[in-house]
C-alpha atoms as an extended CHARMM CRD file, in Angstrom:
* protein
*
       126  EXT
         1         1  MET       CA            106.8340000000       88.2050000000      115.9160000000  PROA      1               0.0000000000
         2         2  LYS       CA            108.3560000000       86.0310000000      118.5630000000  PROA      2               0.0000000000
         3         3  LYS       CA            111.3110000000       87.3100000000      120.5360000000  PROA      3               0.0000000000
         4         4  GLU       CA            113.5410000000       84.5320000000      119.1500000000  PROA      4               0.0000000000
         5         5  ASN       CA            112.8410000000       85.6240000000      115.5710000000  PROA      5               0.0000000000
         6         6  PHE       CA            113.4750000000       89.2320000000      116.5050000000  PROA      6               0.0000000000
         7         7  LYS       CA            116.8560000000       88.2820000000      118.0020000000  PROA      7               0.0000000000
         8         8  ILE       CA            117.8000000000       86.4110000000      114.8360000000  PROA      8               0.0000000000
         9         9  PHE       CA            116.7720000000       89.3750000000      112.6960000000  PROA      9               0.0000000000
        10        10  VAL       CA            118.8050000000       91.8020000000      114.8180000000  PROA      10              0.0000000000
        11        11  PHE       CA            121.8120000000       89.4500000000      114.6430000000  PROA      11              0.0000000000
        12        12  VAL       CA            121.6080000000       89.2570000000      110.8370000000  PROA      12              0.0000000000
        13        13  LEU       CA            121.2620000000       93.0320000000      110.6400000000  PROA      13              0.0000000000
        14        14  LEU       CA            124.3580000000       93.4690000000      112.8190000000  PROA      14              0.0000000000
        15        15  VAL       CA            126.3440000000       91.0600000000      110.6280000000  PROA      15              0.0000000000
        16        16  ILE       CA            125.3220000000       93.0500000000      107.5510000000  PROA      16              0.0000000000
        17        17  LEU       CA            126.3720000000       96.3060000000      109.2000000000  PROA      17              0.0000000000
        18        18  ILE       CA            129.7480000000       94.8330000000      110.2190000000  PROA      18              0.0000000000
        19        19  ILE       CA            130.3890000000       93.5530000000      106.6870000000  PROA      19              0.0000000000
        20        20  ASN       CA            129.4170000000       96.9930000000      105.3940000000  PROA      20              0.0000000000
        21        21  PHE       CA            131.7470000000       98.7150000000      107.8570000000  PROA      21              0.0000000000
        22        22  LEU       CA            134.6510000000       96.4640000000      106.8320000000  PROA      22              0.0000000000
        23        23  ASN       CA            133.8630000000       97.1460000000      103.1410000000  PROA      23              0.0000000000
        24        24  ILE       CA            133.8670000000       93.4480000000      102.2310000000  PROA      24              0.0000000000
        25        25  ARG       CA            132.4790000000       92.7850000000       98.7490000000  PROA      25              0.0000000000
        26        26  VAL       CA            131.2700000000       89.2260000000       98.6550000000  PROA      26              0.0000000000
        27        27  CYS       CA            128.8980000000       88.1560000000       95.9200000000  PROA      27              0.0000000000
        28        28  ILE       CA            128.9480000000       84.4240000000       95.2960000000  PROA      28              0.0000000000
        29        29  PHE       CA            126.7610000000       84.8660000000       92.2150000000  PROA      29              0.0000000000
        30        30  TYR       CA            129.2240000000       87.3460000000       90.6870000000  PROA      30              0.0000000000
        31        31  ASN       CA            132.2090000000       85.1770000000       91.5670000000  PROA      31              0.0000000000
        32        32  ILE       CA            130.6370000000       82.1450000000       89.8530000000  PROA      32              0.0000000000
        33        33  PHE       CA            128.9010000000       83.6730000000       86.8190000000  PROA      33              0.0000000000
        34        34  GLY       CA            130.7830000000       86.9450000000       86.3340000000  PROA      34              0.0000000000
        35        35  ILE       CA            127.6440000000       89.0950000000       86.2640000000  PROA      35              0.0000000000
        36        36  PRO       CA            126.0310000000       91.0900000000       89.0950000000  PROA      36              0.0000000000
        37        37  CYS       CA            123.1340000000       89.4960000000       90.9530000000  PROA      37              0.0000000000
        38        38  PRO       CA            119.8550000000       91.3540000000       91.6080000000  PROA      38              0.0000000000
        39        39  ALA       CA            121.1170000000       92.3610000000       95.0620000000  PROA      39              0.0000000000
        40        40  CYS       CA            124.5540000000       93.5560000000       93.9670000000  PROA      40              0.0000000000
        41        41  GLY       CA            125.0950000000       97.0730000000       95.2270000000  PROA      41              0.0000000000
        42        42  MET       CA            122.5330000000       96.7100000000       98.0080000000  PROA      42              0.0000000000
        43        43  THR       CA            125.1110000000       96.9860000000      100.7800000000  PROA      43              0.0000000000
        44        44  ARG       CA            126.5680000000      100.1190000000       99.2410000000  PROA      44              0.0000000000
        45        45  ALA       CA            123.0470000000      101.4850000000       98.7050000000  PROA      45              0.0000000000
        46        46  PHE       CA            122.2940000000      100.9360000000      102.4090000000  PROA      46              0.0000000000
        47        47  ASN       CA            125.6350000000      102.5200000000      103.2580000000  PROA      47              0.0000000000
        48        48  ARG       CA            124.6690000000      105.6480000000      101.3150000000  PROA      48              0.0000000000
        49        49  ILE       CA            121.2830000000      105.7290000000      103.0610000000  PROA      49              0.0000000000
        50        50  PHE       CA            122.9960000000      105.5730000000      106.4620000000  PROA      50              0.0000000000
        51        51  MET       CA            125.2020000000      108.4780000000      105.3370000000  PROA      51              0.0000000000
        52        52  LEU       CA            121.9990000000      110.3630000000      104.3130000000  PROA      52              0.0000000000
        53        53  LYS       CA            122.9930000000      110.3100000000      100.6390000000  PROA      53              0.0000000000
        54        54  VAL       CA            119.7290000000      108.8030000000       99.4500000000  PROA      54              0.0000000000
        55        55  LYS       CA            120.0850000000      109.9400000000       95.8360000000  PROA      55              0.0000000000
        56        56  GLU       CA            123.4600000000      108.1880000000       95.5750000000  PROA      56              0.0000000000
        57        57  SER       CA            121.9470000000      104.9830000000       96.9530000000  PROA      57              0.0000000000
        58        58  PHE       CA            119.7950000000      104.7200000000       93.8200000000  PROA      58              0.0000000000
        59        59  ASP       CA            122.9900000000      104.6480000000       91.7280000000  PROA      59              0.0000000000
        60        60  TYR       CA            124.0080000000      101.3850000000       93.3800000000  PROA      60              0.0000000000
        61        61  ASN       CA            120.6580000000       99.5900000000       93.6000000000  PROA      61              0.0000000000
        62        62  LEU       CA            117.1720000000      100.8970000000       92.9230000000  PROA      62              0.0000000000
        63        63  LEU       CA            115.6850000000       98.5950000000       95.5490000000  PROA      63              0.0000000000
        64        64  GLY       CA            117.8400000000       99.9560000000       98.3850000000  PROA      64              0.0000000000
        65        65  VAL       CA            115.5080000000      102.7110000000       99.5700000000  PROA      65              0.0000000000
        66        66  PRO       CA            112.2430000000      100.7310000000       99.3000000000  PROA      66              0.0000000000
        67        67  LEU       CA            113.8190000000       97.7440000000      101.0470000000  PROA      67              0.0000000000
        68        68  PHE       CA            115.2660000000      100.0060000000      103.7350000000  PROA      68              0.0000000000
        69        69  ILE       CA            111.7950000000      101.4520000000      104.3820000000  PROA      69              0.0000000000
        70        70  ILE       CA            110.1800000000       97.9960000000      104.4620000000  PROA      70              0.0000000000
        71        71  ILE       CA            112.7890000000       96.5780000000      106.8560000000  PROA      71              0.0000000000
        72        72  ASN       CA            112.5640000000       99.5220000000      109.2230000000  PROA      72              0.0000000000
        73        73  SER       CA            108.7600000000       99.4740000000      109.1550000000  PROA      73              0.0000000000
        74        74  TYR       CA            108.8460000000       95.7680000000      109.9360000000  PROA      74              0.0000000000
        75        75  LEU       CA            111.2240000000       96.3480000000      112.8450000000  PROA      75              0.0000000000
        76        76  ILE       CA            109.1230000000       99.1810000000      114.2760000000  PROA      76              0.0000000000
        77        77  ILE       CA            105.8670000000       97.2360000000      113.9660000000  PROA      77              0.0000000000
        78        78  ASN       CA            107.3390000000       94.1470000000      115.5940000000  PROA      78              0.0000000000
        79        79  PHE       CA            109.0580000000       96.1540000000      118.3040000000  PROA      79              0.0000000000
        80        80  TYR       CA            105.6900000000       97.7460000000      119.0770000000  PROA      80              0.0000000000
        81        81  SER       CA            104.0570000000       94.2950000000      119.1390000000  PROA      81              0.0000000000
        82        82  ILE       CA            106.6600000000       93.0240000000      121.6030000000  PROA      82              0.0000000000
        83        83  ILE       CA            106.2650000000       96.0450000000      123.8800000000  PROA      83              0.0000000000
        84        84  LYS       CA            102.4470000000       95.8940000000      123.8210000000  PROA      84              0.0000000000
        85        85  ASN       CA            102.4910000000       92.0730000000      123.9410000000  PROA      85              0.0000000000
        86        86  THR       CA             99.9830000000       91.8530000000      121.1070000000  PROA      86              0.0000000000
        87        87  ASP       CA             99.8670000000       90.1460000000      117.7410000000  PROA      87              0.0000000000
        88        88  GLN       CA             96.9640000000       92.1340000000      116.2790000000  PROA      88              0.0000000000
        89        89  ILE       CA             99.1780000000       94.0020000000      113.8180000000  PROA      89              0.0000000000
        90        90  ASN       CA            100.9090000000       90.8100000000      112.7100000000  PROA      90              0.0000000000
        91        91  ILE       CA             97.5640000000       89.0760000000      112.2300000000  PROA      91              0.0000000000
        92        92  TYR       CA             96.3950000000       91.9460000000      109.9990000000  PROA      92              0.0000000000
        93        93  PHE       CA             99.5390000000       91.7410000000      107.8470000000  PROA      93              0.0000000000
        94        94  GLU       CA             99.3800000000       87.9460000000      107.6400000000  PROA      94              0.0000000000
        95        95  ASP       CA             95.7890000000       88.1780000000      106.3990000000  PROA      95              0.0000000000
        96        96  PHE       CA             96.7750000000       90.8430000000      103.8610000000  PROA      96              0.0000000000
        97        97  PHE       CA             99.7210000000       88.8080000000      102.5360000000  PROA      97              0.0000000000
        98        98  GLN       CA             97.6380000000       85.6310000000      102.3240000000  PROA      98              0.0000000000
        99        99  LYS       CA             94.8970000000       87.4600000000      100.4320000000  PROA      99              0.0000000000
       100       100  TYR       CA             97.2360000000       89.0730000000       97.8730000000  PROA      100             0.0000000000
       101       101  ARG       CA            100.0090000000       86.4680000000       97.9150000000  PROA      101             0.0000000000
       102       102  THR       CA            100.0440000000       85.6510000000       94.1970000000  PROA      102             0.0000000000
       103       103  ALA       CA             99.9020000000       89.2880000000       93.1100000000  PROA      103             0.0000000000
       104       104  LEU       CA            102.6660000000       90.2480000000       95.5420000000  PROA      104             0.0000000000
       105       105  ILE       CA            104.9010000000       87.4230000000       94.2890000000  PROA      105             0.0000000000
       106       106  ILE       CA            104.3810000000       88.3830000000       90.6390000000  PROA      106             0.0000000000
       107       107  VAL       CA            104.9210000000       92.1130000000       91.2280000000  PROA      107             0.0000000000
       108       108  SER       CA            108.0050000000       91.4270000000       93.3500000000  PROA      108             0.0000000000
       109       109  ALA       CA            109.4660000000       89.0850000000       90.7200000000  PROA      109             0.0000000000
       110       110  VAL       CA            108.9470000000       91.6530000000       87.9520000000  PROA      110             0.0000000000
       111       111  ILE       CA            110.5440000000       94.4180000000       90.0290000000  PROA      111             0.0000000000
       112       112  VAL       CA            113.5370000000       92.2310000000       90.9060000000  PROA      112             0.0000000000
       113       113  MET       CA            114.0010000000       91.1950000000       87.2530000000  PROA      113             0.0000000000
       114       114  LEU       CA            113.8630000000       94.8070000000       86.0320000000  PROA      114             0.0000000000
       115       115  ASN       CA            116.3480000000       95.8040000000       88.7140000000  PROA      115             0.0000000000
       116       116  TRP       CA            118.6020000000       92.9040000000       87.7130000000  PROA      116             0.0000000000
       117       117  ILE       CA            118.5780000000       94.0070000000       84.0620000000  PROA      117             0.0000000000
       118       118  ARG       CA            119.5630000000       97.4820000000       85.2170000000  PROA      118             0.0000000000
       119       119  ASN       CA            122.3390000000       96.0270000000       87.3910000000  PROA      119             0.0000000000
       120       120  LEU       CA            123.8290000000       94.1890000000       84.4040000000  PROA      120             0.0000000000
       121       121  TYR       CA            124.7030000000       97.5430000000       82.8460000000  PROA      121             0.0000000000
       122       122  ASN       CA            125.6170000000       99.4160000000       86.0360000000  PROA      122             0.0000000000
       123       123  PRO       CA            129.3360000000      100.3260000000       85.9460000000  PROA      123             0.0000000000
       124       124  LEU       CA            129.3520000000      101.2180000000       89.6610000000  PROA      124             0.0000000000
       125       125  LEU       CA            128.8620000000       97.6410000000       90.8090000000  PROA      125             0.0000000000
       126       126  TYR       CA            132.1670000000       96.0610000000       89.7430000000  PROA      126             0.0000000000
């Protein structure tokens, strides 16, 4: 990953953490349609993970822990690539994602839809 992309990612992560710290609940989807979106509860799930209350994070959004692991793995891998000045790891992952692109999209869509159905009946969200 290029350093510019890494800076953008870190900036977005900091904005998310600041919004989390200020306890701002902003969901445009919920405000328009009146139902939780697939990502509703994600900020609070991440908040619980940061407080080491992983079990509680699943109450807010089932995708919180897996997404947290994926994001942190991505950061570590790219940080390593920047330090070692190599793109070998990124090339491997790009090849993997190109090879299994359709399957990954379908599996991801199914998981997000199932999580969304669960969120519709989750009283903790709103």
